[in-house]
PyMOL Python script that loads the backbone (N, CA, C, O; Angstrom):
from pymol import cmd

cmd.read_pdbstr("""\
ATOM      1  N   UNK A   1      54.524 -46.993  27.610  1.00  0.00           N
ATOM      2  CA  UNK A   1      53.668 -46.659  26.473  1.00  0.00           C
ATOM      3  C   UNK A   1      53.517 -47.834  25.510  1.00  0.00           C
ATOM      4  O   UNK A   1      53.200 -47.638  24.337  1.00  0.00           O
ATOM      5  N   UNK A   2      53.740 -49.037  25.993  1.00  0.00           N
ATOM      6  CA  UNK A   2      53.646 -50.198  25.115  1.00  0.00           C
ATOM      7  C   UNK A   2      52.225 -50.477  24.651  1.00  0.00           C
ATOM      8  O   UNK A   2      52.015 -50.902  23.515  1.00  0.00           O
ATOM      9  N   UNK A   3      51.262 -50.245  25.510  1.00  0.00           N
ATOM     10  CA  UNK A   3      49.880 -50.620  25.214  1.00  0.00           C
ATOM     11  C   UNK A   3      49.026 -49.454  24.753  1.00  0.00           C
ATOM     12  O   UNK A   3      47.806 -49.481  24.916  1.00  0.00           O
ATOM     13  N   UNK A   4      49.640 -48.440  24.183  1.00  0.00           N
ATOM     14  CA  UNK A   4      48.872 -47.277  23.771  1.00  0.00           C
ATOM     15  C   UNK A   4      47.766 -47.629  22.768  1.00  0.00           C
ATOM     16  O   UNK A   4      46.651 -47.132  22.927  1.00  0.00           O
ATOM     17  N   UNK A   5      48.015 -48.464  21.738  1.00  0.00           N
ATOM     18  CA  UNK A   5      46.927 -48.801  20.818  1.00  0.00           C
ATOM     19  C   UNK A   5      45.758 -49.502  21.521  1.00  0.00           C
ATOM     20  O   UNK A   5      44.599 -49.285  21.165  1.00  0.00           O
ATOM     21  N   UNK A   6      46.059 -50.334  22.508  1.00  0.00           N
ATOM     22  CA  UNK A   6      45.007 -51.016  23.255  1.00  0.00           C
ATOM     23  C   UNK A   6      44.164 -50.013  24.038  1.00  0.00           C
ATOM     24  O   UNK A   6      42.935 -50.072  24.018  1.00  0.00           O
ATOM     25  N   UNK A   7      44.835 -49.099  24.721  1.00  0.00           N
ATOM     26  CA  UNK A   7      44.115 -48.099  25.522  1.00  0.00           C
ATOM     27  C   UNK A   7      43.245 -47.212  24.647  1.00  0.00           C
ATOM     28  O   UNK A   7      42.072 -46.988  24.945  1.00  0.00           O
ATOM     29  N   UNK A   8      43.824 -46.716  23.574  1.00  0.00           N
ATOM     30  CA  UNK A   8      43.068 -45.842  22.671  1.00  0.00           C
ATOM     31  C   UNK A   8      41.936 -46.621  22.013  1.00  0.00           C
ATOM     32  O   UNK A   8      40.830 -46.101  21.863  1.00  0.00           O
ATOM     33  N   UNK A   9      42.203 -47.851  21.625  1.00  0.00           N
ATOM     34  CA  UNK A   9      41.169 -48.684  20.994  1.00  0.00           C
ATOM     35  C   UNK A   9      39.992 -48.933  21.915  1.00  0.00           C
ATOM     36  O   UNK A   9      38.840 -48.867  21.485  1.00  0.00           O
ATOM     37  N   UNK A  10      40.271 -49.221  23.183  1.00  0.00           N
ATOM     38  CA  UNK A  10      39.187 -49.436  24.140  1.00  0.00           C
ATOM     39  C   UNK A  10      38.340 -48.181  24.315  1.00  0.00           C
ATOM     40  O   UNK A  10      37.113 -48.253  24.372  1.00  0.00           O
ATOM     41  N   UNK A  11      38.995 -47.051  24.400  1.00  0.00           N
ATOM     42  CA  UNK A  11      38.260 -45.800  24.579  1.00  0.00           C
ATOM     43  C   UNK A  11      37.405 -45.499  23.355  1.00  0.00           C
ATOM     44  O   UNK A  11      36.236 -45.136  23.488  1.00  0.00           O
ATOM     45  N   UNK A  12      37.981 -45.647  22.160  1.00  0.00           N
ATOM     46  CA  UNK A  12      37.241 -45.357  20.925  1.00  0.00           C
ATOM     47  C   UNK A  12      36.088 -46.334  20.740  1.00  0.00           C
ATOM     48  O   UNK A  12      34.976 -45.914  20.422  1.00  0.00           O
ATOM     49  N   UNK A  13      36.331 -47.632  20.933  1.00  0.00           N
ATOM     50  CA  UNK A  13      35.248 -48.615  20.786  1.00  0.00           C
ATOM     51  C   UNK A  13      34.147 -48.402  21.819  1.00  0.00           C
ATOM     52  O   UNK A  13      32.966 -48.582  21.522  1.00  0.00           O
ATOM     53  N   UNK A  14      34.535 -48.020  23.030  1.00  0.00           N
ATOM     54  CA  UNK A  14      33.536 -47.740  24.055  1.00  0.00           C
ATOM     55  C   UNK A  14      32.658 -46.564  23.688  1.00  0.00           C
ATOM     56  O   UNK A  14      31.441 -46.610  23.864  1.00  0.00           O
ATOM     57  N   UNK A  15      33.279 -45.502  23.173  1.00  0.00           N
ATOM     58  CA  UNK A  15      32.505 -44.331  22.759  1.00  0.00           C
ATOM     59  C   UNK A  15      31.582 -44.683  21.593  1.00  0.00           C
ATOM     60  O   UNK A  15      30.435 -44.238  21.545  1.00  0.00           O
ATOM     61  N   UNK A  16      32.086 -45.480  20.658  1.00  0.00           N
ATOM     62  CA  UNK A  16      31.231 -45.910  19.530  1.00  0.00           C
ATOM     63  C   UNK A  16      30.059 -46.765  20.005  1.00  0.00           C
ATOM     64  O   UNK A  16      28.937 -46.602  19.525  1.00  0.00           O
ATOM     65  N   UNK A  17      30.311 -47.665  20.937  1.00  0.00           N
ATOM     66  CA  UNK A  17      29.229 -48.508  21.467  1.00  0.00           C
ATOM     67  C   UNK A  17      28.166 -47.665  22.161  1.00  0.00           C
ATOM     68  O   UNK A  17      26.971 -47.913  22.000  1.00  0.00           O
ATOM     69  N   UNK A  18      28.596 -46.673  22.929  1.00  0.00           N
ATOM     70  CA  UNK A  18      27.646 -45.786  23.599  1.00  0.00           C
ATOM     71  C   UNK A  18      26.843 -44.997  22.576  1.00  0.00           C
ATOM     72  O   UNK A  18      25.620 -44.899  22.679  1.00  0.00           O
ATOM     73  N   UNK A  19      27.534 -44.432  21.584  1.00  0.00           N
ATOM     74  CA  UNK A  19      26.845 -43.627  20.569  1.00  0.00           C
ATOM     75  C   UNK A  19      25.843 -44.463  19.787  1.00  0.00           C
ATOM     76  O   UNK A  19      24.716 -44.022  19.560  1.00  0.00           O
ATOM     77  N   UNK A  20      26.236 -45.662  19.371  1.00  0.00           N
ATOM     78  CA  UNK A  20      25.306 -46.518  18.621  1.00  0.00           C
ATOM     79  C   UNK A  20      24.110 -46.923  19.468  1.00  0.00           C
ATOM     80  O   UNK A  20      22.990 -47.001  18.963  1.00  0.00           O
ATOM     81  N   UNK A  21      24.336 -47.181  20.746  1.00  0.00           N
ATOM     82  CA  UNK A  21      23.232 -47.573  21.624  1.00  0.00           C
ATOM     83  C   UNK A  21      22.254 -46.432  21.842  1.00  0.00           C
ATOM     84  O   UNK A  21      21.039 -46.631  21.810  1.00  0.00           O
ATOM     85  N   UNK A  22      22.781 -45.244  22.063  1.00  0.00           N
ATOM     86  CA  UNK A  22      21.916 -44.089  22.304  1.00  0.00           C
ATOM     87  C   UNK A  22      21.164 -43.692  21.039  1.00  0.00           C
ATOM     88  O   UNK A  22      19.995 -43.313  21.101  1.00  0.00           O
ATOM     89  N   UNK A  23      21.827 -43.776  19.907  1.00  0.00           N
ATOM     90  CA  UNK A  23      21.226 -43.339  18.640  1.00  0.00           C
ATOM     91  C   UNK A  23      20.602 -44.470  17.835  1.00  0.00           C
ATOM     92  O   UNK A  23      20.300 -44.282  16.657  1.00  0.00           O
ATOM     93  N   UNK A  24      20.403 -45.633  18.434  1.00  0.00           N
ATOM     94  CA  UNK A  24      19.898 -46.796  17.703  1.00  0.00           C
ATOM     95  C   UNK A  24      18.552 -46.518  17.019  1.00  0.00           C
ATOM     96  O   UNK A  24      18.353 -46.903  15.867  1.00  0.00           O
ATOM     97  N   UNK A  25      17.652 -45.867  17.706  1.00  0.00           N
ATOM     98  CA  UNK A  25      16.345 -45.581  17.109  1.00  0.00           C
ATOM     99  C   UNK A  25      16.468 -44.581  15.964  1.00  0.00           C
ATOM    100  O   UNK A  25      15.797 -44.715  14.941  1.00  0.00           O
ATOM    101  N   UNK A  26      17.316 -43.592  16.137  1.00  0.00           N
ATOM    102  CA  UNK A  26      17.460 -42.554  15.119  1.00  0.00           C
ATOM    103  C   UNK A  26      18.089 -43.085  13.832  1.00  0.00           C
ATOM    104  O   UNK A  26      17.772 -42.606  12.743  1.00  0.00           O
ATOM    105  N   UNK A  27      18.977 -44.070  13.950  1.00  0.00           N
ATOM    106  CA  UNK A  27      19.624 -44.602  12.746  1.00  0.00           C
ATOM    107  C   UNK A  27      19.019 -45.910  12.269  1.00  0.00           C
ATOM    108  O   UNK A  27      19.542 -46.538  11.348  1.00  0.00           O
ATOM    109  N   UNK A  28      17.927 -46.323  12.883  1.00  0.00           N
ATOM    110  CA  UNK A  28      17.187 -47.484  12.402  1.00  0.00           C
ATOM    111  C   UNK A  28      17.661 -48.819  12.938  1.00  0.00           C
ATOM    112  O   UNK A  28      17.356 -49.853  12.344  1.00  0.00           O
ATOM    113  N   UNK A  29      18.395 -48.836  14.037  1.00  0.00           N
ATOM    114  CA  UNK A  29      18.855 -50.094  14.617  1.00  0.00           C
ATOM    115  C   UNK A  29      17.985 -50.569  15.776  1.00  0.00           C
ATOM    116  O   UNK A  29      18.073 -51.728  16.181  1.00  0.00           O
ATOM    117  N   UNK A  30      17.171 -49.708  16.299  1.00  0.00           N
ATOM    118  CA  UNK A  30      16.341 -50.055  17.454  1.00  0.00           C
ATOM    119  C   UNK A  30      15.206 -50.981  17.071  1.00  0.00           C
ATOM    120  O   UNK A  30      14.738 -50.959  15.933  1.00  0.00           O
ATOM    121  N   UNK A  31      14.760 -51.800  18.018  1.00  0.00           N
ATOM    122  CA  UNK A  31      13.678 -52.743  17.768  1.00  0.00           C
ATOM    123  C   UNK A  31      12.350 -52.026  17.587  1.00  0.00           C
ATOM    124  O   UNK A  31      11.613 -52.301  16.641  1.00  0.00           O
ATOM    125  N   UNK A  32      12.048 -51.113  18.490  1.00  0.00           N
ATOM    126  CA  UNK A  32      10.810 -50.340  18.418  1.00  0.00           C
ATOM    127  C   UNK A  32      11.146 -48.868  18.559  1.00  0.00           C
ATOM    128  O   UNK A  32      11.934 -48.478  19.420  1.00  0.00           O
ATOM    129  N   UNK A  33      10.552 -48.069  17.721  1.00  0.00           N
ATOM    130  CA  UNK A  33      10.817 -46.636  17.759  1.00  0.00           C
ATOM    131  C   UNK A  33      10.315 -46.051  19.076  1.00  0.00           C
ATOM    132  O   UNK A  33       9.157 -46.243  19.447  1.00  0.00           O
ATOM    133  N   UNK A  34      11.177 -45.351  19.765  1.00  0.00           N
ATOM    134  CA  UNK A  34      10.804 -44.705  21.011  1.00  0.00           C
ATOM    135  C   UNK A  34      10.910 -45.577  22.244  1.00  0.00           C
ATOM    136  O   UNK A  34      10.656 -45.107  23.352  1.00  0.00           O
ATOM    137  N   UNK A  35      11.283 -46.849  22.076  1.00  0.00           N
ATOM    138  CA  UNK A  35      11.422 -47.746  23.225  1.00  0.00           C
ATOM    139  C   UNK A  35      12.901 -48.033  23.433  1.00  0.00           C
ATOM    140  O   UNK A  35      13.580 -48.530  22.535  1.00  0.00           O
ATOM    141  N   UNK A  36      13.384 -47.719  24.606  1.00  0.00           N
ATOM    142  CA  UNK A  36      14.796 -47.941  24.925  1.00  0.00           C
ATOM    143  C   UNK A  36      14.907 -49.346  25.493  1.00  0.00           C
ATOM    144  O   UNK A  36      14.558 -49.585  26.649  1.00  0.00           O
ATOM    145  N   UNK A  37      15.397 -50.282  24.672  1.00  0.00           N
ATOM    146  CA  UNK A  37      15.412 -51.690  25.039  1.00  0.00           C
ATOM    147  C   UNK A  37      16.624 -52.122  25.845  1.00  0.00           C
ATOM    148  O   UNK A  37      17.537 -51.341  26.112  1.00  0.00           O
ATOM    149  N   UNK A  38      16.598 -53.401  26.225  1.00  0.00           N
ATOM    150  CA  UNK A  38      17.664 -53.951  27.051  1.00  0.00           C
ATOM    151  C   UNK A  38      18.989 -54.031  26.282  1.00  0.00           C
ATOM    152  O   UNK A  38      20.059 -53.929  26.883  1.00  0.00           O
ATOM    153  N   UNK A  39      18.925 -54.209  24.978  1.00  0.00           N
ATOM    154  CA  UNK A  39      20.156 -54.272  24.190  1.00  0.00           C
ATOM    155  C   UNK A  39      20.840 -52.905  24.141  1.00  0.00           C
ATOM    156  O   UNK A  39      22.068 -52.816  24.157  1.00  0.00           O
ATOM    157  N   UNK A  40      20.049 -51.863  24.082  1.00  0.00           N
ATOM    158  CA  UNK A  40      20.617 -50.516  24.108  1.00  0.00           C
ATOM    159  C   UNK A  40      21.244 -50.232  25.474  1.00  0.00           C
ATOM    160  O   UNK A  40      22.327 -49.653  25.556  1.00  0.00           O
ATOM    161  N   UNK A  41      20.570 -50.637  26.528  1.00  0.00           N
ATOM    162  CA  UNK A  41      21.110 -50.457  27.873  1.00  0.00           C
ATOM    163  C   UNK A  41      22.405 -51.243  28.042  1.00  0.00           C
ATOM    164  O   UNK A  41      23.373 -50.741  28.614  1.00  0.00           O
ATOM    165  N   UNK A  42      22.420 -52.473  27.546  1.00  0.00           N
ATOM    166  CA  UNK A  42      23.623 -53.289  27.619  1.00  0.00           C
ATOM    167  C   UNK A  42      24.768 -52.656  26.829  1.00  0.00           C
ATOM    168  O   UNK A  42      25.915 -52.687  27.275  1.00  0.00           O
ATOM    169  N   UNK A  43      24.472 -52.087  25.672  1.00  0.00           N
ATOM    170  CA  UNK A  43      25.491 -51.413  24.870  1.00  0.00           C
ATOM    171  C   UNK A  43      26.100 -50.227  25.602  1.00  0.00           C
ATOM    172  O   UNK A  43      27.308 -50.001  25.533  1.00  0.00           O
ATOM    173  N   UNK A  44      25.266 -49.474  26.298  1.00  0.00           N
ATOM    174  CA  UNK A  44      25.766 -48.333  27.062  1.00  0.00           C
ATOM    175  C   UNK A  44      26.635 -48.803  28.223  1.00  0.00           C
ATOM    176  O   UNK A  44      27.698 -48.233  28.471  1.00  0.00           O
ATOM    177  N   UNK A  45      26.197 -49.828  28.929  1.00  0.00           N
ATOM    178  CA  UNK A  45      26.963 -50.334  30.062  1.00  0.00           C
ATOM    179  C   UNK A  45      28.310 -50.887  29.597  1.00  0.00           C
ATOM    180  O   UNK A  45      29.341 -50.596  30.202  1.00  0.00           O
ATOM    181  N   UNK A  46      28.308 -51.678  28.533  1.00  0.00           N
ATOM    182  CA  UNK A  46      29.568 -52.225  28.023  1.00  0.00           C
ATOM    183  C   UNK A  46      30.475 -51.114  27.486  1.00  0.00           C
ATOM    184  O   UNK A  46      31.691 -51.160  27.671  1.00  0.00           O
ATOM    185  N   UNK A  47      29.888 -50.127  26.829  1.00  0.00           N
ATOM    186  CA  UNK A  47      30.669 -49.000  26.336  1.00  0.00           C
ATOM    187  C   UNK A  47      31.322 -48.232  27.472  1.00  0.00           C
ATOM    188  O   UNK A  47      32.496 -47.869  27.390  1.00  0.00           O
ATOM    189  N   UNK A  48      30.566 -47.988  28.525  1.00  0.00           N
ATOM    190  CA  UNK A  48      31.128 -47.299  29.689  1.00  0.00           C
ATOM    191  C   UNK A  48      32.240 -48.127  30.333  1.00  0.00           C
ATOM    192  O   UNK A  48      33.239 -47.575  30.794  1.00  0.00           O
ATOM    193  N   UNK A  49      32.068 -49.445  30.365  1.00  0.00           N
ATOM    194  CA  UNK A  49      33.107 -50.311  30.927  1.00  0.00           C
ATOM    195  C   UNK A  49      34.382 -50.240  30.083  1.00  0.00           C
ATOM    196  O   UNK A  49      35.483 -50.163  30.628  1.00  0.00           O
ATOM    197  N   UNK A  50      34.237 -50.265  28.757  1.00  0.00           N
ATOM    198  CA  UNK A  50      35.411 -50.191  27.883  1.00  0.00           C
ATOM    199  C   UNK A  50      36.141 -48.859  28.058  1.00  0.00           C
ATOM    200  O   UNK A  50      37.368 -48.827  28.157  1.00  0.00           O
ATOM    201  N   UNK A  51      35.391 -47.773  28.093  1.00  0.00           N
ATOM    202  CA  UNK A  51      36.005 -46.454  28.272  1.00  0.00           C
ATOM    203  C   UNK A  51      36.693 -46.389  29.640  1.00  0.00           C
ATOM    204  O   UNK A  51      37.798 -45.859  29.750  1.00  0.00           O
ATOM    205  N   UNK A  52      36.057 -46.916  30.665  1.00  0.00           N
ATOM    206  CA  UNK A  52      36.637 -46.887  32.012  1.00  0.00           C
ATOM    207  C   UNK A  52      37.950 -47.671  32.074  1.00  0.00           C
ATOM    208  O   UNK A  52      38.923 -47.210  32.671  1.00  0.00           O
ATOM    209  N   UNK A  53      37.975 -48.847  31.461  1.00  0.00           N
ATOM    210  CA  UNK A  53      39.202 -49.648  31.454  1.00  0.00           C
ATOM    211  C   UNK A  53      40.292 -48.933  30.669  1.00  0.00           C
ATOM    212  O   UNK A  53      41.445 -48.912  31.099  1.00  0.00           O
ATOM    213  N   UNK A  54      39.947 -48.346  29.525  1.00  0.00           N
ATOM    214  CA  UNK A  54      40.927 -47.608  28.731  1.00  0.00           C
ATOM    215  C   UNK A  54      41.515 -46.437  29.491  1.00  0.00           C
ATOM    216  O   UNK A  54      42.724 -46.211  29.448  1.00  0.00           O
ATOM    217  N   UNK A  55      40.672 -45.691  30.187  1.00  0.00           N
ATOM    218  CA  UNK A  55      41.148 -44.549  30.974  1.00  0.00           C
ATOM    219  C   UNK A  55      41.989 -45.045  32.154  1.00  0.00           C
ATOM    220  O   UNK A  55      43.023 -44.455  32.466  1.00  0.00           O
ATOM    221  N   UNK A  56      41.558 -46.109  32.800  1.00  0.00           N
ATOM    222  CA  UNK A  56      42.314 -46.673  33.916  1.00  0.00           C
ATOM    223  C   UNK A  56      43.708 -47.099  33.463  1.00  0.00           C
ATOM    224  O   UNK A  56      44.696 -46.797  34.131  1.00  0.00           O
ATOM    225  N   UNK A  57      43.791 -47.796  32.333  1.00  0.00           N
ATOM    226  CA  UNK A  57      45.088 -48.221  31.812  1.00  0.00           C
ATOM    227  C   UNK A  57      45.954 -47.025  31.440  1.00  0.00           C
ATOM    228  O   UNK A  57      47.170 -47.052  31.630  1.00  0.00           O
ATOM    229  N   UNK A  58      45.339 -45.988  30.915  1.00  0.00           N
ATOM    230  CA  UNK A  58      46.094 -44.784  30.564  1.00  0.00           C
ATOM    231  C   UNK A  58      46.687 -44.127  31.803  1.00  0.00           C
ATOM    232  O   UNK A  58      47.833 -43.677  31.785  1.00  0.00           O
ATOM    233  N   UNK A  59      45.919 -44.072  32.860  1.00  0.00           N
ATOM    234  CA  UNK A  59      46.401 -43.451  34.098  1.00  0.00           C
ATOM    235  C   UNK A  59      47.485 -44.303  34.756  1.00  0.00           C
ATOM    236  O   UNK A  59      48.417 -43.762  35.351  1.00  0.00           O
ATOM    237  N   UNK A  60      47.376 -45.613  34.656  1.00  0.00           N
ATOM    238  CA  UNK A  60      48.352 -46.506  35.264  1.00  0.00           C
ATOM    239  C   UNK A  60      49.702 -46.448  34.566  1.00  0.00           C
ATOM    240  O   UNK A  60      50.733 -46.672  35.200  1.00  0.00           O
ATOM    241  N   UNK A  61      49.712 -46.149  33.270  1.00  0.00           N
ATOM    242  CA  UNK A  61      50.939 -46.199  32.492  1.00  0.00           C
ATOM    243  C   UNK A  61      51.794 -44.947  32.650  1.00  0.00           C
ATOM    244  O   UNK A  61      52.962 -44.945  32.261  1.00  0.00           O
ATOM    245  N   UNK A  62      51.232 -43.895  33.209  1.00  0.00           N
ATOM    246  CA  UNK A  62      51.997 -42.641  33.337  1.00  0.00           C
ATOM    247  C   UNK A  62      53.020 -42.747  34.462  1.00  0.00           C
ATOM    248  O   UNK A  62      52.738 -43.271  35.539  1.00  0.00           O
ATOM    249  N   UNK A  63      54.187 -42.247  34.188  1.00  0.00           N
ATOM    250  CA  UNK A  63      55.225 -42.193  35.215  1.00  0.00           C
ATOM    251  C   UNK A  63      55.092 -40.878  35.973  1.00  0.00           C
ATOM    252  O   UNK A  63      54.464 -39.950  35.465  1.00  0.00           O
ATOM    253  N   UNK A  64      55.659 -40.766  37.165  1.00  0.00           N
ATOM    254  CA  UNK A  64      55.512 -39.521  37.935  1.00  0.00           C
ATOM    255  C   UNK A  64      56.000 -38.280  37.220  1.00  0.00           C
ATOM    256  O   UNK A  64      55.460 -37.197  37.444  1.00  0.00           O
ATOM    257  N   UNK A  65      57.001 -38.401  36.369  1.00  0.00           N
ATOM    258  CA  UNK A  65      57.523 -37.238  35.659  1.00  0.00           C
ATOM    259  C   UNK A  65      56.745 -36.888  34.419  1.00  0.00           C
ATOM    260  O   UNK A  65      56.994 -35.851  33.803  1.00  0.00           O
ATOM    261  N   UNK A  66      55.800 -37.740  34.036  1.00  0.00           N
ATOM    262  CA  UNK A  66      55.028 -37.525  32.811  1.00  0.00           C
ATOM    263  C   UNK A  66      53.822 -36.666  33.120  1.00  0.00           C
ATOM    264  O   UNK A  66      53.217 -36.798  34.184  1.00  0.00           O
ATOM    265  N   UNK A  67      53.459 -35.768  32.178  1.00  0.00           N
ATOM    266  CA  UNK A  67      52.350 -34.854  32.423  1.00  0.00           C
ATOM    267  C   UNK A  67      51.108 -35.368  31.982  1.00  0.00           C
ATOM    268  O   UNK A  67      50.080 -34.706  32.123  1.00  0.00           O
TER     269      UNK A  67
END
""", "prot")
cmd.dss("prot")
cmd.show_as("cartoon", "prot")
cmd.util.cbc("prot")
cmd.orient("prot")
């Protein structure tokens, strides 16, 4: 459980990146209203990668006796 802050941080930052990318137009960050741009797509992909790494690290750290 040494890297718990890293794992949780990756998962939280990944979820935030996905949320900001998806909601960019609604909160005024998108370049054009109604157009899903390459930066939004990149944000979703990077967010998914961060969440995946965080979950992978979480699964790797569990011992067989841990639930």
